[in-house]
N, C-alpha and C positions, 0 to 999 in steps of 0.2 A: 588306465588299464581297462581293457575290454574283457569281460568274462564271457566265454563262449556258451551258447545255449546248449541245452541237453540234446543229445542225438534224437530223442523221441520226438522232437519238434522239427526235425530236418525236412519232413515232407508236408508239414502243416502250415497253411497260410492263415493270415488273419481273416476272420469271417467276412465274406463278401460285403454284407450289409454294413459292417463296421467301417470298411474302407469307403464304400459308396456314400454313406451318410456323411462322412467327413468331407468328401468332395462337394456334396450338395450343400452342406453347411457353409463351406467356403464360398460357393457360388452365391448363396444368399447374402453373405457378408459383403461380397464385391458389388452388390447393387442389382437393380432390376426387380421385376416381379418375383415374389417369393415362389419357389418351386413347389408345385403340387406333387406330393409323394403318393403314388398309387402302388408302391412297392411292398411295404412290410405289412404283415398280418398282425398288427397290434391293435386290438379292439378299442374303438373310441367311444363306444356306448357304455354307460355306467353299469356296474353290477346291480342285482336286485337291491332295492333300498333297505330291505330287512337285513341283508348281509352287512352292509356298511354300518347300520345301526348296531348290530351285534358286535362288530369290531370296536366301535366306540365304547359301548357299555362294558365290554370284556377287559378293557385296559384297567378297570378299577377293581377287578376281582382279586381275592387273596392269591398270591403266588403267580400272578400273570406275568411277571417280569423275571421269573426264575428260569433256569435251564429246564427243558422239557425232555420227555422220553424220546429216544431215537426212533421208536416205533410209532410215535404220535400218541395223542391222548386217546383213551378208550372210546370216548364219544365220537371222535372222527372216524376211527376204524369201524365202529358200529354203523355210522352214517354211510360209509362206503359200501359196507356189506348190504345194507338195506337198498342202496342205490342200484347195486347189481341185481338184487332180487326184483325190485320194482320194474326196472327197464328191460332186463334180459332173462328173468326167471332163473338166475344163476345163484347157487348157494356158495357163499364165500365165508369162511370162518374168520371173524374179525380178529381173533386172537393170534392166528397163525398164517393166514393166507393173504393178507394185505397189510401194507403199511404205507403211510403218507410220505411224500417226497417234497423237497423244496423245488417244485417244478418238475415236469416229466423230462426236460432236457437233462437235468441232473441224473435222472434214472438211466439215460443212455450211457453216461459216463460210468455210473456205479455198476451197471450190468457188465459193461465191457471190461472194466478194471477187475471185476470179481471173477470173471471166467476166462479171459484171454491171456495166453502166454505169448511172448515174442515168437513169431513164426506161425501161430495158429491162423487159420483162414476164416474170413467172414464174408458171407454173401450179402451184398449191398445192392439195392435197386438203382437203376439208371433209366429215367430220372428219379431222384429221390432227395430226401432231406440231407443237406451237406454234412450235418453233424454225425451221421452214421460213419461216413468215411473219415472225417477228421478225428473222431474219438478212437476209431480202430487204428489209425496211424499213430496216435499218441501211445496206444498200447503195443505198438510195433508188430501189429498183426498184418497178415497179407490180405489185401482187398481183392475179392473176386466179385466183379460186377455182373449182375444179370440184367439184361436189357428188357425194358418194358416198351410195348408198342401200342399204338391206338388200335391196330388191327386185332390185338389180343385183349382189348378192353383194359389195357394197362395192368394186367395181372401177370404174375410170373408164369412162364411156360415150364411147368414142373416136369413134363415129359422130356423136354430138352435138357433140363438140369440133370435128370436121371442119367443121361448119356455122358455127362462130364465126370472128370475125376473129382470126387467129393472127399477124398482122403484128406484128413486134417481140417475139414470145415467144422467149426465149433458153434457158430452163431449164424442165423439168417434173420435179417431185418425185413419186416413187412409193415405196411402202414396204410390202413383203409378206414374211412375215406382217405384217398391218397393225396398227399401233397407232393408235387404241385398240380397234378392233373385233375383232381376231383373225382377220380374213378372210385366206384364202390365195389366191395366184395360181396360174395354170397356165402351162406352157411355151407353150401356144397364145396366151395373153394376152400373154406376154412377147414373142413373135414379132410380134404386132400392134403393140405399143407401140414396139418397135425400128423397125418399118417406118414408123410414125407420126412418130417423131423424125427418121428419115432424109428422109422426104418434105418435112417442114416446116423442116428445119434446126434442130431443137430438141435441146439436150443433155438426154438422159434420165438422171436421177440416181436410182438405186435405193438406198434406205437399208434395210439388211438385218441389223439387230442381233438378231432373234429367230429366226434360221435353224432351230435345232434344238429350240426350246422347245415341247413339246406339239404338234409338227408332224410329221405322219405321212409327208409327202412333201417333204422339203427340196429346193429348187431355187435356182439362181442365174441372174440375168439374163445372166451371161456364157456360159451354155450356148447362147444363141441365136447362130447364125452371123451375123457382122458386128456384133455388139453393141459390140465394143471401138471401132468407128469412131465411134459416136455416143453412147456410154453411159459412165457412171462408176458403180461399185458400192462402197458403204461397208459394211464388216463390223466387228464389234465382239466383244471377249472379255468385255464387261461382263455380259451375260446368259447367253451360251452356256457360259462357264466361271466365272461368279460372281466376276469381277474388276473390278467397276464402279469401285471406288475407285483401281484401279491406272492407269486411263486408257490403255487399249491398243485400237487399232482399226487399220484399214487401208483404203486406197482402191485399186481396180483399174480399169484402163482402158488405152488405148494410150499410147505414149510421148509423143506430142505433147500430149495432154491433161494427162498427169501432169507434164510439164515446165512447163506453164503454172501448174499448182497449186503446184509447187515454188517458183516465183518468189515467190509470196506467203508460203508456209509458211516458207521460209528466212529471212524477215524477221520471223517471229513467235515462233520458239523456237530453241533451240540443241541440239536432239536429245533423245531420250528416255533416261532413266537406263538404263545398260547392264544392270544386274541384272534390271530389269523386262523388258527385251527377251529376256534369256537365259531367264527363267521363262516368257515367252510362247511361246517355242519348244516347251517341254515341254507347255504347255497345248494347243497346236495338234496335238500328236501323239496326244492322247486322242481316241478314236473313239466308236463306238456304245455301248460298255459304259458309259462315263461319262455320256453323255446319257440312256441308259435309266434308270440309277439316279437321276439328277437328276429326270427326268420322272415317275418313280414317286412321288417326294415331292410334286411339284406336282399330280399327279392326286389324291392324298389331300386336299391343301389345296383343290383346286378343288371337291370335293364339298361342303365346308363353305361355300365362297363361293357355290355354287349355292343351298344351303339358306338363306343370308342373303338372297339375292335373292328367293327364294320368300317368305320372311317379310315382306318389304316390298312384295310384289306386283309384282315386276319379271319380265320374260320375257327369255330369252337363247337363244343358239345353242350347243348342246352340242358342235358340231363345230368351233368356233372354236379357233385355235391361239394360241400366245404366252403371255405372262406375266400376262394379265388376264382377268377376266370382264366383258364388256360387255353391259349389259342395258337394255331399254326400261322406262321408269317407267310406273306406272299412268296410264290415260287421264285420270283426274280431277285429276292433278297437272299444272299448267301448265308448270312449269320445274324442271329437275333440281336447281338450287341450293336450292330450297325443301325438297326431300326430303333432300338432303345435310345441310343445316343442321339439320333436324329431328333427325337422329340424332346429329349432332355435339353439339348443345346438350342434348338430352334423354337420350341414351344414352352420350355421350362415345365415339362411334365415328365415325371419319372415313372417308367413302366419296367418291371423286372425282366431282364433277359433270361431266357430259359436255360442257357448253357451253364449257369451256376449250379443247376441241379444235376448236371451230367451231360455227357456228349449227346445222348439221345434227346436232350432239350435244345439243341443248337438251332433248330428251326421253329422255336416256340417262344411266346412271351406270356407274362402273367400279370394280371391286375388284381390287387387286393380290394376287398369290399370294405376295408376299414377307413373309408373316406366318406364324409357326409355328402348329401345331395348337392349343396352349393359348390363343393369342391369338384365333384364329378361334372357338374354343368359347366363350370369354368374350364376344366380340363378339355371338355369337348370343344368349347369355343376357341380355346387357344390352338388346338390341333387343327380345327377348320381354318383358322387364320394362317397357320403355318403351311397347310396344304395349298391354300390359295396363293400364297407368296411363291411357293415352289412352282406353281403352274404358270406364273407370269414370265 
């Protein structure tokens, strides 16, 4: 007997990387050189040593293995509040205006399930993180994509959106530094988007996991006066402190909005493991020194990623921030997946095709900087060999 799936999943596909990684795993099992994966942004560099040490030590404290508060331990909320103050000059009430999450991706689901009814509209960027669309579809909301372009600096054209029918739009997703393009926003833009949300009664949700990665001018949406009234901001320790597998993030906003999210969250988990929270406190206390040494490693890797893009005839913006190199494919190639598959099957190097981030990414590819220098050097060598074979 086959039990039919829920209608809410009718438009949702398995996450692209889950499907592609299964294919890559099978190719590796079938033999040949192991495929070099330049696709996923899963940091391979260890977190700060003090963070790992605190995790180990905290497993022995009294009560470490009990259920924890849905809002996170007070020490972690205080650490997040101080983090906002130190880096952005923003005052966040640790008791009411922030609470930790089991990863910011969890927050995308929590926010959507907390505020969206079937039929509500959601403004989603194209290109953009696929989870915004997938989660909105699970909520049976109507997706309204807004196209980002290189000509506009990959920022929303708010003037153009003003001319559209915004009736029924409840949430707008933004994400800067932007994934996958690496575009950065300005405080002036953040001021405009907060005003846009207030004017139209739209909840502006800023997903901000790449805050300090190769970003010369980190900013927060919460720096804008009045942002807490109409905005929520997600932050994450995954990329900034190399704790992706730990699943630690946070959501900031006003008490009313967060209390609504808590209604949903409290029915979805039973709190985060106490030692992880204790270790996250230590991570948040690391400042510019940590980020600078981390970014120095990414800068070295990025040089190799640029060279790979040069080899395959792609063009890119050297001023982009974040954990990826986003590049436009040659004009004579119609679709990015054609080029991605060429190097996967001929050179055994996987580069992410841009179409998975939306139709506007059809002519782009993305390399992750989460591969060490030997892997990037080997990827270059394989691609050179592949190109030479094609030329014969």
